[in-house]
C-alpha positions as CSV (number, residue, x, y, z in Angstrom):
1,M,-17.6,62.6,27.7
2,V,-16.0,61.0,24.6
3,N,-15.0,63.4,21.9
4,V,-16.4,61.5,18.8
5,G,-14.5,63.8,16.3
6,R,-11.2,63.1,18.0
7,V,-11.8,59.4,18.0
8,K,-12.6,59.4,14.3
9,R,-9.4,61.3,13.6
10,V,-7.3,58.8,15.6
11,I,-8.9,55.9,13.8
12,L,-8.3,57.5,10.4
13,L,-4.7,58.2,11.2
14,A,-4.2,54.6,12.3
15,V,-5.7,53.3,9.1
16,V,-3.4,55.5,7.0
17,L,-0.3,54.4,9.0
18,L,-1.3,50.7,8.6
19,G,-1.8,51.2,4.8
20,G,1.6,52.7,4.5
21,I,3.2,49.8,6.5
22,L,1.5,47.2,4.3
23,L,2.6,49.0,1.1
24,L,6.2,49.2,2.3
25,F,6.1,45.5,3.2
26,S,4.7,44.6,-0.2
27,N,7.4,46.5,-2.0
28,L,10.1,44.8,0.0
29,M,8.6,41.4,-0.8
30,T,8.5,42.2,-4.5
31,D,12.2,43.3,-4.5
32,S,13.1,40.1,-2.7
33,N,11.2,37.8,-5.0
34,S,12.6,39.4,-8.1
35,T,16.0,38.0,-7.4
36,H,14.7,34.4,-8.0
37,L,13.5,35.2,-11.6
38,Q,16.8,34.6,-13.3
39,N,15.8,32.1,-16.1
40,I,13.0,32.4,-18.6
41,P,11.9,29.3,-20.5
42,T,11.4,29.6,-24.2
43,V,10.8,27.5,-27.3
44,D,13.7,26.4,-29.5
45,T,12.2,27.3,-32.9
46,A,14.8,25.2,-34.7
47,N,13.5,22.1,-33.0
48,E,9.8,22.5,-32.4
49,G,8.5,21.2,-29.0
50,T,11.9,21.2,-27.2
51,T,12.7,23.6,-24.4
52,K,15.7,25.8,-23.7
53,H,16.3,28.0,-20.7
54,V,17.3,31.5,-21.5
55,D,19.3,33.9,-19.3
56,K,17.1,36.9,-18.6
57,Q,19.9,39.4,-19.1
58,S,21.6,38.1,-22.2
59,A,18.8,36.0,-23.8
60,T,21.4,33.3,-24.5
61,P,20.5,29.6,-24.1
62,I,22.2,28.1,-21.0
63,N,22.5,24.5,-20.1
64,E,20.9,24.6,-16.7
65,E,18.0,22.9,-15.2
66,P,15.1,24.9,-13.6
67,T,15.5,26.5,-10.2
68,E,16.9,24.0,-7.7
69,P,14.4,22.7,-5.1
70,I,14.3,24.9,-2.0
71,K,12.4,22.7,0.3
72,E,14.0,23.9,3.5
73,T,12.4,27.4,3.1
74,A,9.3,26.5,1.3
75,G,7.1,26.9,4.4
76,D,7.8,30.6,4.3
77,S,6.2,31.3,1.0
78,V,3.7,28.6,-0.1
79,S,0.1,28.3,1.1
80,Y,-1.4,24.8,1.5
81,N,-4.8,26.5,1.4
82,T,-4.1,27.5,-2.2
83,H,-4.6,24.7,-4.8
84,I,-3.9,24.7,-8.5
85,F,-5.2,22.1,-11.1
86,Y,-2.6,20.2,-13.1
87,Y,-3.1,18.0,-16.2
88,A,-0.2,15.6,-17.0
89,W,-1.7,14.5,-20.3
90,Y,0.2,16.5,-22.9
91,G,2.5,14.8,-25.4
92,I,4.7,15.8,-28.4
93,P,6.2,13.7,-31.2
94,Q,9.8,14.2,-30.2
95,V,9.1,12.5,-26.8
96,D,5.9,10.7,-27.0
97,G,5.7,9.7,-30.7
98,Q,2.8,12.0,-31.5
99,Y,0.8,15.0,-30.1
100,Y,-1.5,14.4,-27.2
101,H,-4.2,17.0,-26.2
102,W,-2.4,19.8,-28.0
103,N,-4.2,18.7,-31.1
104,H,-7.7,17.8,-29.8
105,V,-10.8,18.4,-31.8
106,Y,-12.2,21.9,-31.9
107,L,-14.8,22.2,-29.2
108,P,-18.0,23.7,-30.5
109,H,-19.1,27.1,-29.2
110,W,-22.2,27.0,-27.1
111,D,-23.8,29.7,-29.3
112,S,-24.7,28.0,-32.6
113,K,-24.3,31.2,-34.5
114,V,-20.7,31.6,-33.3
115,A,-20.0,27.8,-33.8
116,Q,-20.8,28.2,-37.5
117,R,-17.8,30.4,-38.0
118,Y,-15.4,27.6,-37.1
119,P,-14.8,24.2,-38.7
120,S,-16.4,21.1,-37.1
121,N,-14.8,17.8,-36.6
122,T,-11.4,19.4,-37.2
123,R,-8.4,19.1,-35.0
124,H,-6.0,21.8,-33.9
125,T,-2.7,21.7,-35.7
126,P,0.2,22.2,-33.3
127,P,2.7,23.7,-32.7
128,E,1.2,26.9,-34.0
129,D,-2.5,26.1,-33.4
130,I,-3.1,24.3,-30.1
131,G,-6.1,23.2,-28.1
132,A,-5.8,25.9,-25.4
133,N,-6.9,29.5,-24.7
134,F,-3.3,30.6,-23.9
135,Y,0.1,29.6,-25.4
136,P,2.5,28.2,-22.8
137,S,5.8,29.9,-22.4
138,L,7.5,26.4,-22.8
139,G,5.8,25.9,-26.1
140,C,4.2,22.5,-26.8
141,Y,5.8,20.3,-24.1
142,S,5.6,16.7,-23.0
143,S,4.1,16.0,-19.6
144,S,6.5,13.1,-19.2
145,D,9.7,15.3,-19.5
146,P,11.3,15.5,-16.1
147,L,12.8,18.9,-16.8
148,V,9.3,20.2,-17.8
149,I,7.9,18.9,-14.5
150,K,10.7,20.5,-12.5
151,Q,10.0,23.8,-14.3
152,H,6.3,23.5,-13.6
153,M,6.9,22.8,-9.9
154,S,9.3,25.7,-9.7
155,D,6.7,28.0,-11.3
156,I,3.9,26.8,-9.1
157,R,6.0,27.3,-6.0
158,S,6.8,30.9,-7.1
159,S,3.1,31.5,-7.4
160,G,2.6,30.7,-3.7
161,A,0.3,27.7,-4.3
162,G,1.2,24.8,-2.1
163,V,-1.1,22.0,-3.4
164,V,-1.3,20.6,-6.9
165,A,-4.7,19.0,-7.8
166,L,-3.6,16.4,-10.2
167,S,-6.1,15.1,-12.8
168,W,-5.9,11.4,-12.4
169,Y,-7.3,8.4,-14.2
170,P,-7.0,4.8,-12.8
171,P,-4.2,2.7,-14.3
172,G,-4.9,1.8,-17.9
173,H,-7.5,4.5,-18.4
174,A,-7.4,7.9,-20.1
175,D,-9.8,10.3,-21.9
176,E,-10.4,10.0,-25.6
177,E,-7.6,12.5,-26.5
178,G,-4.9,11.1,-24.2
179,R,-3.2,8.0,-23.0
180,P,-2.8,6.5,-19.5
181,S,-0.5,8.7,-17.4
182,D,-0.7,7.0,-14.0
183,S,2.9,5.9,-14.4
184,L,4.0,9.5,-14.1
185,V,2.6,9.8,-10.5
186,P,5.8,8.7,-8.7
187,L,7.9,11.2,-10.7
188,L,5.4,14.0,-10.0
189,L,5.2,13.2,-6.3
190,D,9.0,13.2,-5.9
191,T,9.5,16.4,-7.9
192,A,6.8,18.2,-6.1
193,D,8.2,17.1,-2.7
194,G,11.5,18.8,-3.7
195,Y,9.7,22.1,-3.7
196,S,7.5,21.3,-0.6
197,I,4.4,21.1,-2.8
198,K,1.8,18.6,-1.9
199,I,-0.3,16.7,-4.5
200,T,-3.9,15.7,-4.2
201,F,-5.8,13.7,-6.7
202,H,-8.7,15.0,-8.8
203,I,-10.2,11.6,-9.7
204,E,-11.5,11.4,-13.3
205,P,-14.2,8.9,-14.2
206,P,-12.7,5.8,-16.0
């Protein structure tokens, strides 16, 4: 006859042991990943819109590109079942001649009472006021800057996502706030490949 109480105790002990093993493994992975976070991107306030890379320990600008591609080991840490959306439509005056998308028109709130608190038919005024819910650590950047793209791919790889869903308009087309960006696709594909990241296309209506 099976002793139900004993079986329950054995199962409980096994669950506790498994939880401890998983916690230990998680801590080991966290310690291992922390060694890769050496550079923090920040905004050069003397030259709005440009990007410097700052040493985490000394907070001194260094003349280094983002983390070098590590394609040979990418399969160990990225998941191709995890996708992240990516919009290559941002521009800044220093690179693109003007702001794109950072300064789009204020979007009206769906609640008319709340919408009345904010100006209508008014644009955001970057670099302080931008058309986004969160302020990027790189500051206002240009999507056509190769160093920015490398930094983005490095960050995406660090997140564990293996696929970038690129917002894409057919050649010669863009939304009302942007400009055609199809010409950036080869650079995005090459840079992503260096980090073993795949790109799929989120096709926008022309």
